[in-house]
C-alpha positions in Angstrom: 271.3 51.9 87.1 272.3 48.9 85.0 273.2 46.9 88.1 269.9 47.9 89.8 268.0 46.8 86.7 269.9 43.5 86.7 269.0 42.9 90.4 265.3 43.7 89.8 265.2 41.3 86.8 266.9 38.6 88.9 264.3 39.0 91.6 261.5 38.6 89.1 263.0 35.7 87.1 263.9 33.8 90.2 260.3 33.6 91.2 260.2 30.5 89.0 262.8 27.8 89.4 263.1 24.9 86.9 265.3 21.8 86.8 266.6 21.6 83.2 269.8 21.7 81.1 271.4 25.0 80.2 269.9 25.2 76.7 266.3 24.7 78.0 266.9 27.1 80.9 268.0 29.8 78.4 264.9 29.3 76.3 262.6 29.3 79.3 264.0 32.4 81.1 264.3 34.3 77.8 260.6 33.7 77.2 259.8 34.6 80.8 261.8 37.8 80.5 259.8 38.8 77.4 256.5 37.9 79.1 257.3 40.3 81.9 258.3 43.2 79.8 254.7 44.4 79.3 252.3 45.8 80.4 254.7 48.5 81.4 254.2 51.5 83.7 254.2 54.7 81.6 253.4 57.2 84.4 255.9 60.0 85.0 257.8 60.4 88.2 255.1 62.8 89.5 252.4 60.2 89.0 250.9 61.9 85.9 250.2 60.3 82.5 248.7 61.2 79.2 245.5 59.2 79.0 243.6 57.6 76.2 242.1 60.8 74.9 245.3 62.7 75.1 244.7 64.6 78.3 247.1 64.6 81.1 245.7 63.0 84.2 246.7 61.5 87.5 247.6 57.8 87.3 245.5 55.8 89.8 247.8 54.7 92.6 250.7 56.4 90.8 251.0 53.7 88.1 249.5 53.5 84.7 250.1 50.4 82.5 250.2 50.4 78.8 251.0 48.0 75.9 247.9 46.2 77.1 247.8 43.8 74.2 244.7 42.2 75.8 243.5 40.0 73.0 246.9 38.3 72.9 247.3 38.0 76.7 243.9 37.4 78.4 243.9 33.7 77.9 247.3 32.7 79.4 249.5 35.6 80.2 247.3 37.5 82.6 246.4 34.4 84.6 250.1 33.8 84.8 250.6 37.4 86.1 248.2 36.6 89.0 250.6 33.9 90.1 254.0 35.4 89.3 253.5 39.2 89.9 250.3 39.5 91.9 251.4 42.9 93.2 250.8 44.3 89.7 247.3 43.0 89.1 245.4 45.7 91.0 247.3 48.3 89.0 246.3 46.6 85.8 242.6 46.8 86.8 242.9 50.3 88.0 244.4 51.4 84.7 241.6 49.7 82.8 239.0 51.5 84.9 240.8 54.8 84.4 240.7 54.1 80.7 237.0 53.5 80.9 236.4 56.7 82.8 238.2 58.7 80.1 237.0 56.8 77.0 233.7 55.3 77.9 234.7 51.7 77.6 237.5 49.4 78.8 240.7 49.1 76.8 241.0 46.8 73.8 244.7 47.1 72.9 246.6 50.1 74.0 250.0 51.6 73.1 251.4 54.5 75.1 248.1 54.8 76.8 246.1 55.3 73.6 243.5 53.0 72.2 244.5 51.3 68.9 241.2 49.3 68.5 243.4 46.4 67.4 241.8 42.9 67.4 238.2 41.9 68.2 236.0 41.4 71.3 236.3 42.9 74.7 239.4 41.1 76.2 239.6 43.3 79.3 236.4 41.7 80.6 237.9 38.2 81.4 241.0 39.8 82.8 238.9 41.7 85.3 236.7 38.7 86.0 239.8 36.6 86.7 241.1 39.2 89.2 237.7 39.3 90.9 237.4 35.5 91.1 240.8 35.2 92.7 240.0 37.8 95.4 242.3 40.6 94.4 241.7 43.9 96.2 242.8 47.4 95.4 240.0 48.4 93.1 236.3 49.2 93.3 234.4 46.1 92.3 231.1 47.9 91.8 232.9 50.4 89.5 234.6 47.5 87.7 231.2 45.8 87.1 229.7 49.0 85.8 232.7 49.5 83.4 232.2 45.9 82.2 228.5 46.4 81.6 229.1 49.7 79.8 231.8 48.1 77.6 229.4 45.3 76.6 226.3 47.5 75.9 227.1 51.1 75.1 227.7 52.4 71.6 231.1 53.8 70.6 230.5 56.6 68.2 234.0 57.8 68.3 235.6 54.5 67.4 237.0 54.0 63.9 234.5 52.9 61.2 236.2 49.5 61.0 236.0 48.9 64.7 233.1 47.8 66.9 230.8 50.8 67.2 227.4 49.4 68.3 225.7 46.2 69.3 222.6 46.2 67.1 223.2 43.0 65.2 224.5 41.1 68.2 221.5 42.2 70.3 219.0 41.4 67.6 220.3 37.9 66.7 222.4 36.8 69.7 225.3 36.3 67.3 226.8 38.1 64.3 225.5 36.9 60.9 228.1 36.9 58.1 225.8 38.9 55.9 225.6 41.7 58.4 229.3 42.3 59.0 232.3 42.4 56.7 234.2 39.4 58.1 235.1 37.3 61.2 231.5 36.7 62.2 232.2 33.4 64.0 235.4 34.8 65.7 233.6 37.9 66.9 230.6 36.0 68.2 232.9 33.7 70.2 234.8 36.7 71.6 231.6 38.5 72.7 230.4 35.3 74.3 233.6 35.1 76.3 233.1 38.7 77.4 229.4 38.2 78.3 230.3 35.2 80.4 232.9 37.3 82.3 230.4 40.1 83.0 227.7 37.6 84.1 230.1 35.9 86.6 231.2 39.2 88.1 227.6 40.5 88.2 226.4 37.3 89.9 229.2 37.5 92.5 228.0 41.1 93.2 224.4 39.9 93.7 223.2 41.4 90.4 222.0 38.5 88.3 220.1 40.9 85.9 223.1 43.2 85.3 
């Protein structure tokens, strides 16, 4: 098992070759190794997994990815995944859509398949938009667009009190005023704008400019 794991890591790490001294190679490949640790497939051998609401469900395509630390990864790591491990990208999106079906909105930051509501914004949106823009297959684009719209517009009554639960202030003003929320008004407004742009691009590509 250890030898097989070594071989699999060698295959992954060798997808990038650099010309550098030993010290720099050690730094680079150590960082690349950590980059590729997660998201990780948490589905059992029979293709089942415990989903975001605690129920046991069938993993789409037999794989279900967790430790989706999306706010930390949507800007640079997920675009890198489309280049280095493109075979995983459809599974990432399928997992997010399964999460949406179970919870009502796309994941924000998951651990062991459960939502933590960590960080701000809707970082799954640009990840899906990037996969669509780059022509990845293996997931239903109409379903993906609907999940993106739901995530951007529908209330979340079961979310914790400190998390995003509705869109009333954002819809009323087009931004989040500091006197209407507890903190991070500028940061949250920026994150929602990034998400809205992602939804608009996927909708326009799907011929739905008014979505």
